[in-house]
N, C-alpha and C positions, 0 to 999 in steps of 0.2 A: 565244642560244647556237647558232643554226643555223650560224653562220659556222665553228664548229669542225669541221663535217663537209665543208666545201668542200675539194675536192681529195683527200679520203680515199677509198680503195678500199673497196668493199663487201666485208665478210668472206666468204670462200668457205665455202659450206655443205658440211659433211661428210655424205655420204649415210648414212642410218641402215641398218644391215645388215638383210637379210631373214632370217626364221627358217630358210629353206632354204640359206643361205650355208654354204659349207664352212668348218670350223674350221681353225686353223693346224695342228693335229695331223693332221687328215684330209688336208689339202692336202699336207703333207710326205710322206704315204703314196702319194697318187694321182698326184702330179705326174710321177714317172718314167714312168708308163704313158701319160700324155697328151702328153708332150713329143715331138712328131714332128720338130721342128727346134729349134735353139738358142733359149732364152728371149730372148736379145738379138739374134736374127736381124734383119737390116736390114728385111726385108719385114713384120715383125710390127708392126702398128699398134695392137693392143689387148692388154691384159694377159690372159694365158691364164687366170688365176684368175677374172677377171671373166666371161670367156666360159663357163667351167665353172659358175660361180654362176648365170649366166643360164639355162643348160640345166637345172640343178637346180630353179630357180624354175618353169620351164615344165612340167617333169614333175610337180612337186608341185601346181601350181595347176590344170593342165589347160587353160590359156588358149591362144588361137591365137597363132601365131608373130608376127603383126603387132600383137598387143596387148601385146607385151613392153614393160615400163617403159623410159623413156628414159634412166634412169641405168645401164642395162646397155649393152653394145656393140650396134650395129645388128642387128636380127634376121637379115638375110641373112648377116652375118658368123658369128653363132652357128650358124645352120643349116648353112652351108658347113663350118665346123669340126667340127660334129657328124657330118656325112657322112664327113669324113676319119677321124675316130676310129672310126666304125663299119666303114669299109672296111679299116682297119688292124688291126682286131680288138682294139682297146685295152680295151674293156669286158670282153671274154671273158677276156683275160689277167689283168685286175684281179680279176675274180670267182674265177678259178681259184686264183690265189695266195692270195687272202684266205680261201678255203675251206680250203686246205691249212694255213694258219696257225692258223685257228680249231680245226681238228681236232687238230692237234698240241698246241695249248694245253690241250685237254681230255683229253689222253693217248690220243687215238685214232691209228690209222694214217693216213698222209697220204691214202690212197685208200680209199673206203668199200667194204664187202662187201655192204651192203644198202641199199635205197632205197625210197621211197614214190612211187607214181604217183597223181595226182589231177587234177581239172579244175575249172574255174570258168567259168560263162557271164557275159559282160559285156554290158550293154545297148548297143545300137547307137546311132550318131549318123549324120547325113547324110554324115560323112566316112568311114564304114565302107564305103560303096559295095557292090560285089558280094560282099564278104567276109561280110556279115551273113547269118545263117540263123536259123531258128526252132527253139528248143529246146522240144519239147513237154512234157518233164518239168518244166522250170522255168517254162514259159509265158512265155518271154522271147525276143525277137529280138535277135540280136547276134553276137558272136564268142565262141569258146570257147578258153580258155587251158589247154593240157595241160602239166603240169609234172612233172619228176622231181626229188626232193630226197633228200639223205641223211638218216640218222636223227636228225641234229641240226637239220634244217630248212634246210640250205645248198643253194642251187640247183645242179642238175647239168645239166639240159636243159629247154628251153622250146619249145613248138610251138603255133602259133595256127591255128585252123580256123574255118569257119563254125559257128554254134552247133548246127546240125542234124547235125554229124558225131558218130559214136559214139565213146565213150572207148576201147572195145576195139580199134577200128581204128587207134589211134595207138600201140599198144604196140610194134610193130616199129620205127617210126621213133625213138621215145624210147629204147628199149633199145639200138639200134644207136649212137645219139649218145652215150649214157652210157658204153658200153663203149669207144668210141673215145677219149672224154675221160679215162677212168680206167685205160686199159690192161687192159681185161677183168677188173677186180677185183671187180665186182658179181656176186654169186651168188644174191641173193634180192630179190624185189620184193613189197612189201605193197600190196594194192589193195582197193577196195571191190567191191560186187556188180555195179557197172557194167562190170567187166572179166571177168565169168564167161564160160565157153565154151571150146571147144577151140582156136579160132582164135587168141585172144590168148595162150593157154597155149603153143601151139606156136611163136608168134612170139617169145615170150620165151625159150623153150628153145633156139631156133636161135642165140640170142646168149649161151647159157650161163647163163641166169637162170631160177630157179624162181619161178613166180608163185603167191603165197599170198593167197587171198581172205579178208579179215577180214569176217566176216558179222555182221549185226545179231543181237541176242538175239531169241529166238523171241517173247517177250512184251514187245516194245518199247512203252514208253509215255513220251511226252515226249522230251526230249533225252537221248541216250545217247552218251557219249564212247567212241568205238571205239579199241581199242589200236592204237598206231602211226600210225593215220590222222590223229590230231590234229596230228602234226608237219607234214603237208602242208597242213592247214587253217591252221595258224599262219603258214606261208609266204605263203598267199594273203591273210591278214589284214594282213600287213605291206605287201604290194603294194597292198592296197585303200586305203591312206592316200594314195596318189599318184593325184590326180584324172585325169591323162592316161590311166592304165590303166582307171580306172573308166568313163570315157566312151569307151573303145575307140578312143583317138586315139594310135596308135603313131607314132613318128618314122620314117617311111618316105620314100622318094624324092619322091613327088608328093602326099602326103596333107597336109591341114590347112594348106596354104600360101596358099589363096585366090588362085591364079594363080601362086604361087611355084614354082620348080623349081630343079634343079641349075644350069641355064643362067643363071637369074636370079641365083642365089646366087653364081655364079662371077664375077659382075661386081662383087661387093663386095670390100672390102679384106681382106687376109689377117689372121687373128687371131694 
C-alpha cells in the first residue's frame, strides 16, 4: 500500500497555539493601537498578530530573544517591531484607554481622585548590568519597580531604579507623572511606612496630592492585610506571573539580545 503515498504532498502541520496567544476578542481590541501602517502594506512580510503573539510569549516566558520558537516570526523582526511600538507610545495609549473603560464600567469617573504607591524588588540577572543594587531590607540584589495604581488596581505610572533606591525618593517623579497623565485629578495617595517623612510629603503636596500613610497595627502578629495597600500588592502579583519581569529582563534597546541591537534588528524584514 506504499504506492498510494507516492506523489502525495505531506499534510501541512497546523501549529498548536500557545497559552500566551491573544484571543480573537483581545486582538480586535488591540490591533488599532498596534497598526502603524496598513495591514496589507507591501513591505509587511509577517502577520502582525503573529509578531504580537511572539512578544507576549517572550514576556510571559522570560526567555532570551534568540530562544524564540521557530513557529514565530524571526526574533530580529519581533524585536524591531517592539521598538517601533514603544517609540510610538502604543502600549501607553492602550493602557490609558483600557483603564478609562474599566473605570467607567464600574461606575467610576474616567480619571481617579486617589492612588496607591508601592514598590517591589526584583532579583537581578547578568542582564541587569549597572542597574542592579542591593535592597538591605529585602536582602536581595536587583532592581526595584515603583508603581502608582488607582484604587481599582489599574496602572497609572511605573518607574524602575536600582534596588538600593529609597521609596520615598520616588514620590516626586511618580506624582508628577500621574498628574500629567490624569490632568491633575489625583488628590490623595495611600502609602506604607516606607514613605514616611517630610520630604515625600512635600514632594506630593507640590503636585497637589495629600500623602496618607497606612500604618501597621501596633500589635502586628503574622500577616496583616493593610487597608488600600492590598490593591497595589494585587497589581504586583499580576505582573509577577510574567517571567520577564521576575527576572528583571525588561525590553530595552540593548539588553538581553546577546549581541543584538537596533542596528542588527534593522537589517531584518519589516513586520
